[in-house]
N, C-alpha and C positions, 0 to 999 in steps of 0.2 A: 480400404482400411489400413490405418497404420499398423505395420507390423510392430511387435512388442518385442524386439530382441533388446533395445535401449529405448524403450516407450518414453521415461519421461527424465528429463534435466532438471535437479534440484539445483539452483544457484543460490547462493550463499553469501551475499557480502556481508563482511566482517571489519570493523574497527576498536582494538583496543580493546576484545572481548573476550580475552584468555579464560576467566573466572567462570563462564557462559556458555560458549560455543561447545563445549567438549558435551555435555548434556544434550544439548539442540543436535550435532550431527549424531550420537549414539540414537536419539530417539527416530530420526529418519533411517538408520541403518535397521531398525525394529520392525520395518515394514512387511505386511504379508505379502505385498505384492513385489514380487523380488526385480522386475525389469526396469532396472532406473540406475543412473549415475548422479554423483554429488560433487560439483563444482565447488570449493570453497574460495571465495576472492577477496585475498586480504588487503584493504585498501589502505596499506602504509601504516598497519598497525607499528606501536613503538613498544608492545609488552611481549610476552612470552607466548602469543596464540600459535605460530607456526611450531615451535617445540611441544605445545598439547595437541596439535593435531596428528602430528608424526608418531607419537605414541597409540593413534589407531590405526591398525592393520587391516585394511580392508582394500581390494583392488577398485571397489565403486568408488573411493572417495580419493579426489585431486584435489590439490593446494595450488595456487597461485595468488603470488605477490607482486601487486604491481604500486607505484605511485600513489599518493590520497587524491583522490578524485571526487570524493563524494559516492554516494550509493546509484545514483543514477550509472553515472559512468562504470563501476564496479558492475553494475548488473549487466549492462550493455558488453563486457569487458567478457564475462561467463558465459554469455549468450554464444559469442561469436568462437568460442572452444565447444560449444556443446554440442552433444549428436544426437540427441533423443526426438521425438515427434512433438513433444508439448515440454512447456517450460514452465517451471512453476518457482517464483521467486520467494526466497524464504527468508524470516529475520534471523539472525544468529543469539538473539536472545529469547526465540520462542520455542515452542514445541509441539512435534508432529504426532499423535495418534496412531497405533496400529495401522488402522483402517484407511488413511488418509490417500495413501495411490491405489487401493483397491476401490476405494468408492469412486476415485476419480477415472480410472481404466471403465467402471461399469457405465459411468454416465456417457463416456466416450463412444461407447459400443452400442448404447441404448438411441443416444441421440445424433449418430452418424459422424463423426469426428469434428464437431464444433468448433468454430473459431475461438471460441472463448467462454469460459465457465466457472462460477466461483461456490465453495464450498462450505457449509456451517461450520463456524469455530465457538470457542468461550475465550471469555477472559480467568485467568488464576492469577493468585497472589503468589510470592515465591514460595510459600509453604505447602504449595497448593489445592490450595481452596476455591474452588470455581467463584467466581462472583457475578458471572452475567453470561447469558447465551445468546448466539446470533443463530436463531433456527426459525425463525419467522418469516424467511424470504417468501415475496410472490413475483407475481408478473409485473408488479410496479417497479421493478426493482433497481432499471434504467435510469426510472425518474427519479426516486428517491437517491440513488447514488450521484447523480449529478449535484444535486444541493447539498450532500452529506457526505464524506468519503467514510463509511462504514464501513465499505470491504477490506477483508482481510487480506493482505498484500501475501499473506501465507495461504491463502483460500484460493485465491485465481491461477486458473492456469491459460496458458494461451498456445495456439498451435503455432508452431517452430515456424513455420513460412508465416505466418502473421506476425509473428514477434519480429523477426528479423526486417522485415517491411516497415514496421512503428516499433522504433528502440524508445529508450528513455529519454526526455530531456535532459541534459548534462550541466546545463549552468547551475551553478552552484548556489545563484539566489534561490531557484526553486527547491530547493533541499526540503526534504520532510514532505514536500506535495509533489514529486517527482510521478508517485507511483498514479495519483488523484489524476493529474493532468492526460497520463496515459490512459486510464479507464474509460476517462471521457471521449479523448479522441476514439476509442477501439468500441465505446459503447454507439457512438454517432455513425458506424459503419455496421457493426453486426451486432446481431443478437446475442444479449448476456444469458446464457444458461444458469440453471443452480441446480443446488441440493440442501438439503436442509437438514441433511446427516452432518454432524459437527465431526468434524476430522483433525482439528489442529487447535492449540492455545497460545492464545497473546499473553505474556507474562508481566506482570505489571510490578515494576522496580522502578526506584527513586533515580536511576540512569538512564530510563529511556530519552530518546533524544527529544521528543516530543515538550516533554516537560521543562527544557532547558532552554528553549529559545526565547530571546530577547522579542519583546514587543515590535521594535522598529522592523528586526527582520521578518517577523512574522507580516507585517504589512507589505513592505518591501517582497516578499514570496509571494503574497496573495494578488497583488497587483500585478507582479508579471505572469503568475497563472493567469488573471481574466485577459492581460494581453495575447497570451496564447492562444486560448482559445479563440478569442475575436477573429485571430488572423486564419483560423483554420475553416475554410467552406463549410465543408461537410460538418462539423459542429454547431454551425450556423444554421444550416440546414436542418438540422436535428432539433435544436436547443434554441436557436434564436427568438420564438416567439417567448421565451421563458429567462433570457439571458440577464435584460436588465433587474428581475429579482434574483438571481443568482449573484450579482453584482452589489445588489443592497444588503443580501444577506451577508456577504465577506465583511461589509461596513459594518453591520452591526456587530459581527467577531471583531471585528477592529473599537466599537465601541466599550464592547463589554471585556477584552482585554486592558485598555486604557481605564475603564471605570475602576477593575480590580485595583490599579496601580496610584490612584489619584488622580489621576490629570483631565481634571473637567474640561477645561479650554479645548484640550484634542477631542474629548468625546462629542461635547459639541457642534467641532468641525465636521465628524464623521456624522454625526445626525441630520444635518443639512446634506451633506452628498449622499447618503442611503435616501432620503426624502426624496430627493430630485432625482435618483435613479430609478424610484419604486415606491410612490407615494403609500401605496397599501400597507410596505412594512411598518408603519407603525402602529397595526394590526399585530403584527409578531410580539411572543413572548419575549423575546430574545431584547428587541429593543426597550422593551420597557422595565427588564430586569437591569437593564445597562443604565437608565436613567434613575433606576432606584438606589444604586449602589453609589450614587455622586450625592447622597442625602442621607 
């Protein structure tokens, strides 16, 4: 079993989150389980993030600043500095409940140091109102997570030897989906254990990066994602029979984004691509929602 001198390395990549990160870090320091370190990787912030963090006096907190390279690169940087037995990549605008690491430690002990696991979480508004809970996970988690990235980065724990063997893809094109690409690679190789106990919260606010991605970048990102996964032999062994459905699902997502932007001709282009990839996609709800938005 892994010794608990520093069992958890909490890696927090951040970029211009000076107004949010203090609350995030304090929520980590409030854990009931004591054996952890925090590595904040400042990915080239131009605000006063460093000044804010220097006011927190705790030996478990370590601050690093690097040139901007996006979250995948920042997480990999922190991982190389980490000394824990497990790594948890936590977002700098979210909150960790006091039981987060206690529950993770309990799962590690009961499941004999699993390679990969995920804990329950919720969504809340900036005023603290909980709007949704993700606490109904079941043994179909790996299949569902292949088609929909509902796994919270905050809730995923990876054993350090596995994390170092499988780092995040650092290509900027994949930004905001680099976590999903890694989860799929890992799920194709290891069982994804889970707990439905809620231990962290995703805070919804207008500056969240997923709200600000241009449609063209979204399309480029997901096409790059498809290509990365297609070139991974283990992914294709695990999910190959469903890969065309995966592709068509991404295409219908393009359709929905483009339809909301009123780009009729572009929607029609992806209609044909989605149908060619997986004809059954015509029965999906998102396909017809996209079509209806055009009229």
